[in-house]
C-alpha positions as CSV (number, residue, x, y, z in Angstrom):
1,M,0.0,0.0,0.0
2,N,1.1,3.5,-0.8
3,L,1.7,5.7,2.3
4,T,0.1,8.7,0.5
5,N,-3.1,6.7,-0.2
6,E,-3.3,5.6,3.4
7,L,-2.9,9.1,4.7
8,A,-5.6,10.4,2.3
9,K,-7.9,7.6,3.6
10,Q,-7.2,8.6,7.2
11,R,-7.9,12.3,6.4
12,N,-11.3,11.3,4.9
13,R,-12.1,9.2,7.9
14,D,-11.2,12.0,10.3
15,A,-13.3,14.4,8.3
16,A,-16.3,12.0,8.4
17,E,-15.9,11.7,12.1
18,R,-15.8,15.4,12.6
19,T,-18.9,15.8,10.6
20,L,-20.7,13.2,12.6
21,M,-19.6,14.8,15.8
22,A,-21.1,18.1,14.5
23,W,-24.3,16.3,13.9
24,I,-24.2,14.9,17.4
25,R,-23.8,18.4,18.9
26,T,-26.7,19.8,16.8
27,C,-29.0,16.9,17.6
28,L,-28.2,16.9,21.3
29,S,-29.1,20.6,21.4
30,L,-32.5,19.9,19.6
31,I,-33.4,17.0,21.9
32,S,-32.3,18.9,25.0
33,F,-34.2,22.0,24.1
34,G,-37.4,20.0,23.4
35,F,-37.1,18.0,26.7
36,G,-36.1,21.1,28.7
37,L,-39.1,23.1,27.3
38,D,-41.5,20.4,28.4
39,K,-39.9,20.3,31.9
40,I,-40.2,24.0,32.2
41,V,-43.9,23.9,31.4
42,E,-44.3,21.0,33.8
43,A,-42.7,23.1,36.6
44,I,-44.9,26.1,35.8
45,D,-48.0,23.8,36.0
46,R,-46.9,22.4,39.3
47,S,-46.4,25.8,40.8
48,G,-50.0,26.8,39.8
49,G,-48.9,29.4,37.3
50,G,-50.1,27.6,34.2
51,Q,-52.8,29.1,32.0
52,G,-54.5,25.9,31.1
53,A,-54.6,23.2,28.5
54,P,-54.5,25.1,25.2
55,V,-51.1,26.8,26.0
56,E,-49.7,23.6,27.5
57,W,-50.7,21.4,24.5
58,G,-49.1,23.9,22.1
59,V,-45.8,24.0,24.1
60,Q,-45.8,20.2,24.3
61,L,-46.3,19.9,20.6
62,V,-43.3,22.2,20.0
63,A,-41.2,20.3,22.6
64,A,-42.1,17.0,20.9
65,A,-41.3,18.5,17.4
66,F,-37.8,19.6,18.6
67,T,-37.2,16.2,20.1
68,I,-38.4,14.3,17.0
69,T,-36.3,16.5,14.7
70,G,-33.2,15.7,16.8
71,I,-34.0,12.0,16.8
72,L,-34.6,11.8,13.0
73,A,-31.5,14.0,12.2
74,M,-29.3,11.8,14.5
75,A,-30.6,8.6,12.9
76,G,-30.0,10.1,9.4
77,A,-26.5,11.2,10.3
78,T,-25.6,7.8,11.7
79,V,-26.9,6.0,8.6
80,Q,-25.1,8.4,6.4
81,D,-21.8,7.7,8.1
82,D,-19.9,5.4,5.7
83,Y,-16.8,4.8,7.7
84,F,-17.2,1.8,9.9
85,Y,-13.9,0.1,10.8
86,R,-13.0,-3.4,11.9
87,D,-9.6,-2.4,13.3
88,K,-10.7,0.2,15.8
89,P,-14.0,1.1,17.6
90,H,-16.0,3.9,16.0
91,I,-16.8,6.0,19.1
92,A,-18.7,8.7,17.3
93,A,-21.1,6.2,15.7
94,A,-21.7,4.5,19.1
95,T,-22.3,7.9,20.6
96,A,-24.8,8.8,17.9
97,V,-26.7,5.5,18.4
98,M,-26.9,6.1,22.2
99,L,-28.0,9.7,21.6
100,T,-30.8,8.4,19.3
101,L,-32.0,6.0,22.1
102,I,-31.8,8.8,24.7
103,G,-33.9,11.0,22.4
104,V,-36.5,8.3,22.0
105,L,-36.6,8.0,25.8
106,A,-37.1,11.8,26.1
107,L,-39.9,11.7,23.5
108,G,-41.5,8.9,25.5
109,L,-41.4,11.0,28.7
110,I,-42.9,14.0,26.8
111,A,-45.7,11.8,25.4
112,A,-46.4,10.2,28.8
113,R,-46.8,13.7,30.3
114,A,-49.1,14.7,27.4
115,G,-51.2,11.7,28.0
116,S,-51.7,12.4,31.7
């Protein structure tokens, strides 16, 4: 194998991993914002400062939309990642999969609160 070719492959792998990490940051922000928004509304409702169901449902829909967007974008970014290696673990891809599962859990908690 040519050293130049191997270095070029490594640069491509590194660029793909940086791109995936950027997707992870963006999707984590979306999921966190959606979940946090729902928890803020829940805290306001518990303190008795809520204005009622119509405002709460609207905020819960927006919170769920942020969370769903983060989940779908993370799943898409993970599937788009072409660089899976046998010789070393792909930490960014594992992180992306775990973040997708955490996002699904957060969406389930938002849905459970909306159902109650």
